[in-house]
C-alpha positions as CSV (number, residue, x, y, z in Angstrom):
1,M,0.0,0.0,0.0
2,A,1.4,3.4,-1.0
3,D,1.6,6.2,1.6
4,L,-0.7,9.0,0.5
5,R,0.1,11.4,3.3
6,S,2.6,13.3,1.2
7,L,0.2,13.6,-1.8
8,E,-1.0,17.1,-2.6
9,I,-4.6,17.4,-4.0
10,G,-5.8,20.3,-6.1
11,A,-9.2,21.2,-7.6
12,P,-10.1,23.2,-10.7
13,G,-10.4,26.9,-9.8
14,P,-13.6,28.7,-10.7
15,F,-13.4,30.2,-14.2
16,L,-17.1,30.9,-15.2
17,P,-19.5,33.8,-14.5
18,P,-21.2,34.9,-12.4
19,W,-18.3,36.4,-10.4
20,D,-20.1,36.2,-7.0
21,N,-20.3,32.4,-7.4
22,A,-16.6,32.2,-8.6
23,L,-15.5,34.2,-5.5
24,K,-17.6,32.0,-3.2
25,N,-16.2,28.8,-4.7
26,A,-12.6,30.0,-4.5
27,R,-13.0,30.8,-0.8
28,L,-14.6,27.4,-0.3
29,I,-11.8,25.5,-2.0
30,D,-9.3,27.3,0.1
31,S,-11.2,26.6,3.3
32,L,-11.6,22.8,2.6
33,G,-7.9,22.2,2.7
34,Y,-7.1,21.6,-1.0
35,D,-3.4,22.3,-1.8
36,S,-4.1,24.0,-5.1
37,M,-6.5,25.5,-7.6
38,A,-5.8,25.0,-11.3
39,F,-7.1,27.5,-13.8
40,P,-7.5,26.9,-17.6
41,D,-6.3,29.5,-20.1
42,H,-8.8,29.4,-22.9
43,F,-10.6,31.6,-25.5
44,A,-12.7,28.6,-26.6
45,G,-13.6,25.3,-25.1
46,F,-13.5,21.7,-26.4
47,V,-17.3,21.2,-26.8
48,P,-18.8,22.2,-30.1
49,E,-21.5,24.9,-29.7
50,C,-23.6,22.9,-32.1
51,I,-24.3,20.3,-29.4
52,W,-24.5,22.8,-26.5
53,T,-28.2,22.3,-26.3
54,P,-30.5,21.1,-23.4
55,D,-31.1,17.7,-25.0
56,I,-27.4,17.0,-24.8
57,T,-26.5,18.7,-21.6
58,P,-28.5,20.5,-18.8
59,L,-25.6,22.9,-18.5
60,A,-26.9,24.7,-21.7
61,L,-29.8,26.0,-19.5
62,L,-27.3,27.6,-17.1
63,Q,-24.5,28.8,-19.5
64,P,-25.4,30.0,-23.0
65,S,-22.1,28.9,-24.6
66,P,-19.4,26.3,-24.0
67,H,-16.8,28.9,-24.9
68,T,-17.1,31.1,-21.8
69,Y,-14.0,31.7,-19.7
70,Y,-12.7,34.4,-17.5
71,E,-9.2,35.8,-18.5
72,L,-6.6,33.8,-16.7
73,A,-4.3,36.4,-15.1
74,S,-7.1,38.7,-13.9
75,L,-8.9,35.8,-12.4
76,M,-5.8,34.3,-10.6
77,G,-5.0,37.8,-9.2
78,A,-8.5,38.3,-7.9
79,V,-8.6,34.8,-6.4
80,A,-5.1,35.3,-4.8
81,A,-6.4,38.4,-3.1
82,V,-9.3,36.6,-1.3
83,T,-7.6,33.3,-0.4
84,E,-4.9,32.6,2.2
85,R,-3.1,29.2,1.7
86,V,-4.1,27.4,-1.5
87,R,-1.5,27.5,-4.4
88,L,-2.7,28.9,-7.7
89,I,-1.7,27.1,-10.9
90,S,-2.2,28.1,-14.5
91,A,-3.2,24.8,-16.2
92,V,-1.9,25.7,-18.6
93,T,-0.9,28.9,-20.3
94,E,1.4,29.2,-23.4
95,P,3.7,31.8,-25.0
96,L,1.9,32.1,-28.3
97,R,-0.9,34.4,-27.2
98,R,1.3,36.1,-24.6
99,H,4.8,37.4,-25.3
100,P,7.4,35.7,-23.0
101,V,8.3,39.0,-21.3
102,L,4.6,39.6,-20.6
103,L,4.4,36.1,-19.1
104,A,7.4,36.8,-17.0
105,Q,5.9,40.0,-15.7
106,T,2.4,38.6,-15.3
107,F,3.5,35.7,-13.1
108,L,5.9,37.8,-11.0
109,T,2.9,40.1,-10.4
110,L,0.8,37.1,-9.4
111,D,3.6,36.0,-7.2
112,H,3.4,39.3,-5.3
113,I,-0.4,39.3,-5.0
114,S,-0.5,35.7,-3.8
115,R,2.6,36.1,-1.5
116,G,4.5,33.3,-3.3
117,R,1.6,30.9,-4.0
118,T,1.6,31.1,-7.8
119,V,2.8,28.3,-10.1
120,M,3.3,28.9,-13.8
121,G,1.8,25.9,-15.6
122,I,2.8,26.2,-19.2
123,G,2.7,24.1,-22.4
124,A,2.9,24.4,-26.2
125,G,-0.8,25.5,-26.6
126,E,-3.9,24.1,-28.3
127,V,-4.9,24.9,-31.9
128,V,-8.4,25.8,-30.7
129,N,-7.1,28.9,-28.9
130,L,-4.8,30.0,-31.7
131,E,-5.7,29.4,-35.3
132,P,-9.3,30.7,-35.2
133,Y,-7.8,34.0,-33.8
134,G,-5.2,34.3,-36.5
135,I,-2.3,33.0,-34.4
136,S,-0.1,30.3,-35.9
137,Y,0.3,27.0,-34.1
138,S,3.4,26.1,-36.1
139,A,6.8,25.5,-34.4
140,Q,5.0,25.6,-31.1
141,V,7.5,23.4,-29.3
142,G,10.5,25.5,-30.4
143,K,8.7,28.7,-29.5
144,L,8.0,27.3,-26.0
145,R,11.6,26.4,-25.5
146,E,12.8,29.9,-26.4
147,A,10.1,31.5,-24.3
148,L,11.1,29.6,-21.2
149,D,14.7,30.5,-21.9
150,I,13.7,34.2,-22.0
151,I,11.5,33.9,-18.8
152,R,14.4,32.3,-16.9
153,K,16.8,35.0,-18.0
154,I,14.4,37.7,-16.8
155,W,13.7,36.0,-13.4
156,V,17.4,35.8,-12.5
157,S,18.5,39.3,-13.6
158,D,17.0,42.8,-13.7
159,Q,19.6,44.0,-16.1
160,P,18.8,44.9,-19.8
161,F,19.6,42.0,-22.1
162,D,19.7,41.0,-25.8
163,Y,18.2,37.8,-27.2
164,H,18.8,36.4,-30.6
165,G,16.6,33.4,-31.1
166,R,14.8,32.0,-34.1
167,Y,11.4,33.2,-33.0
168,W,12.2,36.2,-30.7
169,Q,14.9,38.9,-31.0
170,M,15.4,41.5,-28.4
171,K,17.9,44.3,-27.9
172,G,18.3,46.1,-24.6
173,A,15.1,44.5,-23.2
174,V,14.6,45.0,-19.5
175,M,12.0,43.9,-16.9
176,S,13.0,44.8,-13.4
177,L,10.2,43.5,-11.3
178,R,11.6,40.9,-8.9
179,P,10.0,37.9,-7.2
180,A,8.1,38.5,-4.0
181,V,10.8,36.6,-2.1
182,Q,14.2,37.4,-3.5
183,G,15.8,34.6,-5.4
184,R,12.6,32.5,-5.5
185,P,10.6,33.0,-8.7
186,P,7.4,31.1,-9.2
187,P,7.8,27.4,-10.0
188,I,7.4,26.4,-13.6
189,W,5.4,23.2,-14.3
190,V,5.5,22.1,-17.9
191,A,2.6,20.2,-19.6
192,A,4.5,17.6,-21.5
193,H,3.7,14.3,-23.2
194,G,5.9,13.8,-26.3
195,P,9.7,13.3,-26.3
196,K,10.7,16.9,-27.1
197,M,8.3,18.3,-24.5
198,L,9.6,15.9,-21.9
199,E,13.1,17.2,-22.5
200,I,11.9,20.8,-22.2
201,A,10.2,19.8,-18.9
202,A,13.5,18.5,-17.6
203,E,15.5,21.5,-18.8
204,F,13.3,24.3,-17.6
205,G,10.6,22.8,-15.4
206,D,10.4,22.8,-11.6
207,G,7.5,20.4,-12.1
208,W,5.5,18.4,-14.7
209,I,1.7,18.6,-15.2
210,P,0.4,16.2,-18.0
211,T,-3.1,14.8,-18.3
212,L,-4.8,11.6,-19.1
213,L,-2.0,9.2,-18.5
214,R,-2.4,5.8,-17.0
215,P,-0.1,4.9,-14.1
216,S,2.3,2.8,-16.2
217,E,2.6,5.6,-18.8
218,Y,3.0,8.1,-16.0
219,R,5.9,6.2,-14.5
220,E,7.6,5.7,-17.8
221,R,7.5,9.4,-18.8
222,L,8.5,10.6,-15.4
223,R,11.6,8.3,-15.6
224,I,12.5,9.9,-19.0
225,I,12.3,13.4,-17.4
226,Q,14.4,12.2,-14.5
227,R,17.0,10.8,-16.8
228,H,17.2,14.1,-18.7
229,R,17.5,16.0,-15.5
230,R,20.4,13.9,-14.3
231,R,22.1,14.3,-17.7
232,M,21.7,18.1,-17.5
233,G,22.9,18.3,-13.9
234,R,19.5,19.5,-12.6
235,D,19.0,18.4,-9.0
236,G,16.6,20.9,-7.5
237,Q,13.1,20.3,-6.3
238,F,10.8,18.9,-8.9
239,T,7.0,18.3,-8.5
240,A,5.4,15.4,-10.5
241,A,1.8,16.5,-11.0
242,L,-1.2,15.2,-13.0
243,W,-4.6,16.5,-14.1
244,N,-7.3,13.7,-14.5
245,W,-11.0,13.6,-15.1
246,Y,-13.3,11.9,-12.6
247,I,-16.9,10.6,-12.4
248,L,-17.8,9.9,-8.8
249,D,-20.7,7.8,-7.3
250,E,-21.1,5.0,-4.8
251,D,-22.8,3.0,-7.5
252,L,-20.4,2.0,-10.4
253,G,-23.5,1.4,-12.5
254,E,-24.4,5.1,-12.1
255,C,-20.8,6.0,-13.0
256,E,-21.1,4.0,-16.2
257,R,-24.5,5.6,-17.0
258,L,-22.9,9.0,-16.6
259,M,-19.9,8.2,-18.7
260,R,-22.3,7.2,-21.6
261,T,-24.1,10.6,-21.6
262,P,-23.6,12.6,-24.8
263,L,-21.4,15.3,-23.1
264,A,-19.2,12.7,-21.4
265,R,-18.7,11.0,-24.8
266,A,-17.9,14.4,-26.4
267,F,-15.1,15.0,-24.0
268,A,-13.7,11.6,-24.7
269,L,-13.2,12.6,-28.3
270,L,-10.1,14.4,-26.9
271,Y,-8.4,11.1,-26.3
272,P,-5.7,10.7,-29.0
273,A,-6.3,8.4,-31.9
274,S,-3.2,6.5,-31.0
275,E,-4.9,5.5,-27.7
276,W,-8.1,4.5,-29.5
277,K,-5.9,2.3,-31.8
278,R,-4.2,0.7,-28.9
279,L,-7.6,-0.3,-27.6
280,G,-8.6,-1.7,-31.0
281,H,-10.7,1.2,-32.3
282,Q,-10.4,3.9,-34.9
283,H,-11.0,7.5,-33.9
284,P,-14.0,9.0,-35.8
285,F,-11.8,12.1,-36.7
286,G,-9.0,10.1,-38.3
287,E,-6.2,7.7,-37.4
288,D,-3.7,10.5,-36.8
289,F,-6.1,12.8,-34.8
290,Y,-4.5,14.6,-31.9
291,S,-6.8,17.0,-30.2
292,L,-4.3,19.7,-29.1
293,R,-3.0,19.9,-32.7
294,D,-6.1,19.2,-34.7
295,Y,-9.4,19.9,-32.9
296,V,-11.3,23.1,-33.5
297,P,-14.8,22.3,-32.3
298,M,-16.3,25.4,-33.9
299,R,-15.6,23.8,-37.4
300,Y,-17.8,20.8,-36.8
301,D,-21.5,20.6,-37.6
302,R,-24.0,18.9,-35.3
303,E,-24.5,15.8,-37.4
304,T,-20.8,15.1,-37.6
305,V,-20.4,15.5,-33.8
306,L,-23.4,13.4,-32.9
307,R,-22.2,10.7,-35.2
308,A,-18.7,10.8,-33.6
309,I,-20.2,10.7,-30.1
310,D,-22.1,7.6,-31.0
311,M,-18.8,5.9,-32.0
312,V,-17.1,6.4,-28.6
313,P,-16.6,2.9,-27.2
314,D,-16.9,2.0,-23.5
315,D,-13.3,1.0,-23.1
316,V,-12.2,4.5,-24.3
317,L,-14.6,6.0,-21.8
318,R,-13.3,3.8,-19.0
319,E,-9.7,5.0,-19.6
320,F,-10.6,8.7,-20.1
321,Y,-12.5,8.9,-16.8
322,T,-11.5,7.7,-13.3
323,M,-14.7,6.3,-11.9
324,G,-16.2,5.0,-8.6
325,D,-16.5,5.8,-5.0
326,A,-14.0,7.2,-2.5
327,E,-12.4,3.8,-2.0
328,S,-11.9,3.3,-5.7
329,V,-10.4,6.7,-6.1
330,I,-8.0,6.2,-3.2
331,K,-6.8,2.8,-4.6
332,Q,-6.0,4.5,-7.9
333,L,-4.2,7.4,-6.3
334,E,-2.1,4.8,-4.5
335,E,-1.1,3.3,-7.8
336,Y,-0.2,6.7,-9.2
337,V,1.9,7.6,-6.1
338,R,3.8,4.3,-6.6
339,A,4.5,5.6,-10.1
340,G,5.9,8.8,-8.7
341,L,2.9,11.2,-8.5
342,Q,3.2,14.0,-5.9
343,H,0.3,16.4,-6.9
344,I,-3.0,15.5,-8.4
345,I,-5.6,17.9,-9.9
346,I,-9.0,16.2,-9.6
347,W,-11.5,17.4,-12.2
348,N,-14.8,16.2,-10.8
349,A,-16.9,16.2,-14.0
350,T,-19.9,14.3,-12.5
351,G,-22.2,17.3,-12.2
352,M,-21.6,18.2,-15.8
353,F,-23.3,15.0,-16.9
354,D,-26.1,15.1,-14.2
355,L,-26.6,18.2,-12.1
356,E,-28.4,16.2,-9.4
357,K,-25.2,14.2,-8.9
358,A,-23.0,17.2,-8.2
359,R,-23.6,17.4,-4.4
360,N,-23.1,13.7,-3.8
361,S,-19.9,13.5,-5.9
362,N,-18.5,16.5,-4.0
363,M,-19.1,14.6,-0.8
364,I,-17.1,11.6,-2.2
365,L,-14.3,14.0,-3.1
366,K,-14.4,15.5,0.4
367,E,-14.0,11.9,1.8
368,V,-11.0,11.3,-0.4
369,L,-9.5,14.6,0.7
370,G,-10.1,13.7,4.3
371,Y,-8.5,10.3,4.0
372,V,-5.4,11.7,2.3
373,K,-5.0,14.6,4.7
374,G,-6.2,12.7,7.8
């Protein structure tokens, strides 16, 4: 049995209007003893608006669009001002919509507002937040590496500097704001899955925050990062984190009912085609489909999406979601901890698929939190 006492548990931070509810939920998460709140950085979401209708999801009665998000930095700053202990994580931002120097300044500002509780979660971005807005998704990994190099330079020196990269060139650039605690800039957690990104996580990251990895995959990729870090001579503190989706109920049959709802199936389309193929299925959007690179939901019509939803098999759903009661969740957390996990972000999606299940699923989550922290 793995010892869960050192495991940190985070929850998604509130990111939807109305603001009064967001503020209330942020204070609640802080008071319940969660270690972190993680905030998405989106213009658009991953659900096509063509299926955002009451017959598909009751959420359509409460929120008129699936593409509604507060702006990341404003939200994190406001939440930092009304909370006391919980860490605030961007999960995740990228340097394609925001210039690297602006990112460096933004997260140092958040570092001051939160009194050192901010974590920069960063990745290479998603096509849905870029191409529809006229921003190129090309060379995203190379741009991320240069951006992290620039951010690190800024955080260690307040002197003007030049930078001659492939994607950014600067001459006499300066940004003199310093960390809230001298010599301790915000940690950087890199969202990485592929080989190049894992190497970037090792080179620049103080942590790693992937999503949707099974324990065996998680262990394997963490070992790759650790090997890179040893080769690079990086021996500082490193946090192995993870963001996973959960459906929670005491009755596994109810969990399976919820995973088969149209909205739950729609989210499972995000699972890469390579994982579908491993399970013996072909992804309805093509054998090379990779959602971060390929999926712009606004470009799909209702008929196409509904047909794709109908094709999502149960074994894909069972891998995409962690399901069950508190005991089941605890057992899986133990498996992840044995694989090296130190910080889990639990996205409790249950209420998205049945509003009446929200309260009960939150009680299960509270039981898990109590067990780990008890």
